[in-house]
N, C-alpha and C positions, 0 to 999 in steps of 0.2 A: 645485396642486390639493389638495395634502395638507393645507393650512391653511384652504382655503376651506369644507370640511366641518364641521371642528370649529368655524370661525368661524358657521357656522349655527347650531351648538347655543350658542354664546356669545351670539348675539342672541335665544336664547329658543324657537327651532325644535324641537319634539320630533322623534322618530324618524320618526313617519309622516309628517311635513311634509318632513323631509331626503329621505326614500325618494321622495316624490311629486314634489319638485323635481328631483332628480336623474334622475328618470324622463322629465319632461318636457322637461328642456333639450337632450337631443340631437335631439328632434323639432324645437324650433324653429331649431336650427341645420343643418336636414338639407337645405334646398332652397339655402341661401346658397354653400356651397363649389362645387358643379358649375355653379351658373348664372353665378357670377363668374368660375369657371375658363374656362368656354365663351366669355364676353365677353371675357376677356385673350386666350384663343386667337385670338379673331376680330379684335382690335384690335391685339394686340400691344404695349399700353401697360401693362406690368406695373409699372413704377416708381409711377405716381401712384396707382394703384388699391392697391398695398401701403402706401404711405404713409397714404393715407385710413384704411385698415382699421387700421392701427397706432394712429393718433391716436384714432380712435373707441373701439377696445379699450382704450387706456390711460384715457381720460375715463370710460368706462362702470364699469371696475373701481373707479378711485378713487371714483367715487359710492357704492359700497357701503359707505364709510366714513361717509356721512351717512343710512344707514338707522336708523331709530329703534329701540333695543333694547327688547325686551320679556323680557329676561332673568329667569329664575327660578332660585332655589338648589335644587340637585338634593341627594340623599342623600349623593352621593359628594363634594359639595363642602363640606358643612357637618356640624358636629360638635353631637349633641344631648346633653343632660343634664337631669337633674331636679334642683331646689333645692328641698328641702323644709325648712320650719321651722315654728314656732308660730304664726306669722302666714299660714301657707299654702305652697302649693306653686306653682312656675311651671317650664313647659320653656324651656330656654336654648338658643337656636339661635346658634351662634358663625358669624362670616363670613356673616352674613345680607345682604350686599350685593345689591342687585338694581337694576333699571331705575327703581325708585321713589324717591321722595326722602324717604318716610317707610316705617316698618314696615308689612308687609302681613299679611294673615290667614294662618295655618297651616292647611294643607289637611286635612280630615278624614281619619283614617287610623287604623290600630292601631299602639301604640307598645309595645315590650317594654322593661320596667325590670330591670336587674341590676347587678352590681358597685357596690354600695352601700357607701360609708363616711361616717363622720362627721368632720366638718372644723369646727375651732375657729379662730377669728381673735384676733388680739390685742384685748383689751378690758379696762378697769378695772384696767390695770397687770398684769394676769395675761397668761402666754403659754400658750396651748394648743397642742396638737399634733393631727393627724389620727388617726383610729382605723380602721385597716384591718381590715375585718369578714370578708374572706375568708380572713384568717389567724387571726381571733379573737384579735388582739392590741391591746391597749389602752393608751395612755400618757395619762394624765389630767394635770390642772394638778400643779404641784410639791407642792401640798399634800396631794393624795390619792395613793393607792399600792396596789400588789400587787392582791390577790383582789378588793377592794371595786372597784377601777377596772374590771377586766373585767366583773364583774356588771352594772355601772351602764351599761357601754357595750353589753351584750347588751340591756339593757332600752330603750335608746334606739333600736334599730333595729326601728321598727315606724312603718309607714304608717297614719295614721289616715284611714279613709274614711267621709265623712259624707253621709247619705241626705237626700232632700229633707224627710223628717219629723223629722229631729235626731237619727235614732239613728247610733251609730258603730260601725264594724267596724275592727279592727286587723289589719294584714297584715305578717307578717316578709318583707322582700323577698329574703332570702338563703337561705329555706326554701322558698318558694313561687314558681312562675313567675308573674309578675305582667306581665299584657298589659292595658293599657288602651284601649278602643275609643272614639274621638270619632266622633260621627254629624254634627256640624257643624264649620264652621271655627273655628279658636280665634283670637279676637281679641287683639290685641297691646297690653301696657300703655301708657298715655300716655308721651310722652317726658318730661314734668316728673316723673312718677313713677318713672320708671326712672333718672334721673340726678340728681335732687335731692340726693343726697348724696354725689356725686362732686366732685372738685375740679375747677376750671377746665381745667387741663391735661389732664385724663383724660377730659374729654367726648367728644374725637374718637373715643378708643378704646372707649368704653362704646357709642358709636352702631354698632359693628359687631357687637354682641350683641343680639338681640331676646328678649324674655320674653312668654311667653305663659301666663297663669293656668289651672292645672288646674282646670276646672270642666265640670260636666254631661258625665261619661263613664260608661262601662259597664264593669264587672268582673265577670266570671263571671255574666252575664246579669241583673245587679242593677245599677240605676241610682243613681249617687252624684252629688251636687251640688258637693263640694269635696274637698280632701285637705290634711293639715297633718301636722306631726310634733313630739312633745314630746320635748324634749331637757332636760338637767339645766340646762346653762348657756346663758344667754339669747344668747349670742354663738355659739352652736354650731348646725350646721344638718347635715342628712343630704344628700348629693350621690350621684347614681346616674347611671350610663351608659344612655342612651336609644337603642334602634335600631327604625328604621321597618319595620314588617313589609309583605309585599307586593311585587309587581313594578313598580309604579308609581315611577319615582324623582323625579318633581317633589315638591317640598316646600311651596313657599310659593305662594299665589295672587295673581298679579301682575294680574289682570284689571281691578281698580279703578284702575290707574294708568297703562295702557298699551294700545294698540289692537293687540292680536295680528294681527287680519286686515290691518291697514294694514302692519306689518312683513312679513308672509307676501308679500302681493302686490307691494309695490314692492321687496322683496329679488328677486322672481321676475323681475319685468319687467326691472330692469337687469341680472341675471344672466343671463337669456335673450338680450338684445341683445349684451352682453358676450361670452357664448359664441359667437353665430353670427359676430361680425367675428373672433373669435379664430379659428375653424375656417376662414373664408375665408383669414385671413392665413397661417396655416399651409400650407394647400393650395398657395397662391400660391408662398410661399418654397420649398416643396419642388419646384415646377416650375422655379423660378429656379435652385435650388441643382443640380439633375439637369442642366439644360440647360448651366450654365456649367462643370459638371465634364467634362462630354463635350466641349465647346468647348475647354477647357484642358488636357484630359487629365490630369484630377485624380482624386480618390477620393471617392466619397460618403460612405463610412463616416466617412472623416477629418474631413470637413465636419459630420457628425453628432456626432462625437467633441467638438469644441471648444464647441458647443452644450451638450452633456450636461455638460461639465466646468464650465460656468458654474452648471449647477443644482446640481452636488455641491457647489459652493463656498456659494452663497447660500442654499440651503434650511436647513443647520445654523444658519447666521447669522442668518438670520430667527427660527429657533427659540430660540436663545440670546436674542436681543433681546426675544423675547416673554418668556421666562423670568425675565429680570433687569430686565423693565421700563424698558429704556433707550429713550428716545424715545417711549415711549407717549402722553404727556401725558393720561394718564387713560383711554386707549383701548387694551386689552391688544393687540389684532393690528394696531394702525397700523403697526408698522415692516414688516409684510409689504407692506402697500400702498405705503408710501414706496419700498422697494427696487425694487417692480413697476415704479412709474411712472418711477424713474430709469432703470431698464435699457431701458425702451421708448423712453424719449427719445434715449438713446445710440443705439439701433438705428435709428431714424429719420434721425439725422445720418449714420450709416453707410450707410443705403439710398441716401442723396441722392448718395453718392460712388460707388456700385457701377456698373459697365459692363454694364448689363443688356441683353442682345441675345437675344431669344426670335423664332423664326419664326412669323409671323402668318398666319392662315388668312383669306383675304378672301370667306368665303362665309357663308350664312345660318346661324345658329345651329342650326337643325333639322337641316340639311344635316350638318354636323359631328356631331351626336348619331348620325344615321343611319350615317354612313360609320364611326364607331367601333363601332356595335353590328354591322355586317355584315363586319368585318375577317375573315380567315380565323383568327384566333387568339381569336375572340370567346368559344369555348367554354371555353378554358383561362382566359381572363380572368374569365369568369363563375365558375369553379370557386374562382379565387383570391378573388373578392368575397364567395364564401359561407364560405371558410375564414376570411377575415379577421372576418366577422361572428361567427362561433362564438366565435374567440379574443377578440373585443371584448367579449362575453357575459361571459367571466372576468374580463377586464381591468376591465370596468366595475362588478362587484359588489365587486373587491378594493379599488379606488380609491375607492369609495364608503363602505364600511363597514368596511375594516381599520384606519382612524385612530381612528375612534370606538371599536373593539374594543380597540385600543392604550390609549386614554383610559380605558377602563373597568379596563384592567389597571394603571393608575396611571402610565402612562409620560409623561416630561415633553415638553414641547415641543421640546426640545433633541433627544431620542431621534426625535421623529416629522420633525424636519427631517434628522437623520442618516439616516434610511431612504432619503431620496432619494440621500445621497450613496454608501451601499452599493448601492443599484441602479445605480449609474453606474460607479464606480471600477473593479470587475472587468471592465466593458465596454471601457475605453479602449484596451488594447492590442489587442483583438479589431477594435474601429472603425478603428484607425490602418492595420490592414491588412485591411479589410473585404473589399476586392475579391478578395484571395487566399483568405480564408475561404469567401466565396460561391462561389468557383470549385472549391475543395478539397471542400465539402461539398455543394452544390449547394442552390437555392432550395427544392426541396420538403423536403429533409431537415432545413434548419434550421426550415421550418414545423412539422416532426413534433416537433422538440426543444422547440418552443414548448409543445406540448401536454403534453409530459413535464414541463417545468418547472413549469407549473401544477399538475398533479399531486402534485408534491413540496411546492410552497409551500402549497396548500390541507392537505394532510396533515399538513404541520409545524405551522401555525397553529391546528389542531384540538388539539395536544397541549402547545403551550407554555403555561407559567404565569408565567414572568419574561418580560416585554416586550421584554429585550434581547436574547433569541433571534430576534428577528424580523430582526434586521441580517443574520444567516446567510442566512436564507429570501429576504431581498429582493435579495441578490446573484444570485439565480436569473434576476433581470430581464434580464440579459445574454441569454437566450434567450427569455422570454417577450413582451420589447418591443423591445430595441435592436437585436439581430441580425434580428429579425423583421420591424423596419420598413425595415431596410435591403434584406433579402430580397425582401420586398414591393414596395417602391418600385422597385427594379431590375427586378423581373420584370415589373412593370406599364409601364416604361420600354420593355422588350424586346418586349412584347406589343401596345402601342398603337402606331400611327402617330406619327411625331416631331411632326406639326403638333397633335397632340392630348394632349400631355404633361400640360398642366395639368388636362385633363377627367380623363384617366385617374388622376392622383394624388389629385384630388379625390374620385372614386368609391372609391378604396382607403381614404381618409381617413375618409370617411361610413360605408363599411361596418364598420370597426373601431370608430371613435370615436363615432359617432353611432347608428347601429341597434343594434351590438352593445352598446354601454354603455347604451342604452334598455332592452332586453331584460334585461340582466345586473341592472340596479338595479331594475328593476319586479319581476321575478320572484324576486330574491333578497331584496328587501326584504320580501315577503309570507311566503316561506319562513322569513325570519328572525324573523318576528313569530308564525309558529306552531311552530317548532322549537328557535330559539335559534341562537346562533354555531356551536358545535361541532358539530351535525348537519349542517348546511348545508355547512360547510368539508370534511366527511368526503364527503358526497354529490357535491360539486364536484370532489373528487380523484378519485372513482370515474368520473364523467363524462368528465373530462379523460384519463384512461387509456384508457377507451374509444375515444375520438376517435382518439387517437394510433394505436391498434392497427388500427382500421379504415381510417385514411387510409394507413398504412404498408402494408397488406394490399391496398388499392385500387392504390396506386401501383406496387407491384412486380406485381401482375396486369396493369396496362395496359402497363408497361414491357415485359413478357415477351412479350404479345401484339404490341405494336409492333415489337420485334425480330425476332419470327418472320415477321411479314408482311414486314418489309424484307428478309430473308435469303432469301426465295423467290425463284429464277431465273425471269426472264421468257422466255416462248418466243420462239425465233427464228423470222421467217415462212419458209415454204417457197419456194423459188425455183426456177424453170425456165429454164434459159439466162441466169441471171442477173437474171431480172425475176420480181415478184410477180404471178402471174396473179389476174385478177378482184380487185383491189384487196388489201386485207389478209388475210392467211391462216394461219390456226394449224390443225394437225392435230386431230382428234377426240378423241385422246387427251390431249392438253396442254389443250384446251378443257374437258374434263369435269373435270380436276384442279382448276380454279378454284372449284369447287362442293363 
């Protein structure tokens, strides 16, 4: 999941579309796990249902590779610069690769120009060096020297802006703040014009840079038609750094060469079906694992440990393959899908050999549901489902937006993969002895620790500036997810009748990973758009701390009242000659003490 969200950004989906998709996906998978769980409980045929779900989930996730990309270059991915000479000025966008086969227009925006310098290239047998304007140092050609060079360098640092009427204004970029406003898209130069002077072997490299003529812009409320720069030497030009202003990160307009609506809906359709079958698969495997653990006197946490160990190994491996572009074949995230498909096929083979035996309930699905709801422990099970929904809200927001937040902090894909490893490695010894941990701490106190863990994680994320600090915070997933899952799964197994194991596990799964995730993504995405990352992280930390305090106080109060009620002595019936007259009798004084 850590790579699926940033894969959406790779396909060209913006933050609003990512929020919408992650809010809708849990709802599409909401009905599947309970219904299939009830069906599996009724029929008892866990193996064929599990294998079918595995194959469908594998196929649908692999199909995401074929969703057409509508990628656009963002301001975080590209380097912008201004090249200005006597022939005119152009905005250069480095690494402007998009889903288009040709350069696309530059979206209208405001650009700030600063850090200008004069650069001279080899020409006519003379060697020139760059002139650093920030330090006011000039090194001219070998024939020039000293003070004359510095004076000429200062004269050359002027941007000549021409109005539509032919008038010219001169702007010193190092003395004034230069902000150019473009109210319409900038059209790129033709390919032949851009590379006609390049050697054949340099053409491919030239294609990675797009040039946009600086025309029809506004500077200090004045409309100008073009820009140029006069330099002493014809082979010299002024180069400046350019920064896009504003909150919008999209830089290039790809609407002319891709169908953004097709990409959005095709991705959503495939991902929704993939999520539904994955949710069904996990709930079935949870039921199978719990049943086999109790049949063979195993440890549920130990079973979870080996699954998480695989995640800890393969997540950073996928991140490394994406960063190093090994086996990508021109598609950056292809290794992630290759690894997923390979592991799922191995799991199918292993499932065929498992001796799966689960007690079947040969009654109607509706009767199964009614019996589960009317059990004695239904109230405690309902409270568990509410708590898992609240915790799923925190989990849903983190898993949707934390990787995008890390990418904004310039985290590598290897680091993003390592976050999964650091989520798991501290959990391994506790999961190996999870039975003893749950017995020592208690189910409810482990759930409280999950709230405390979320409080610390959110608070830490709001203060870090170096993305590598996130590894320390991710280790708290020991409490916020791993031990929480063990505690919730075993508590649901304890509360539900043994013939409704799959149904109970499916309800716990849906509460946390579907309903909670949907609420967290939807509400968190809108708060993120209004207030930004840091305020939302801080607010979530306060909310998690409040939930932990309220849950602890409520649990202690209920525990105290229950202990007091059980400690009250029961009155003995008065007897006459060894018999109780007139049925069951209690003295009036004892009867009054009940009220």
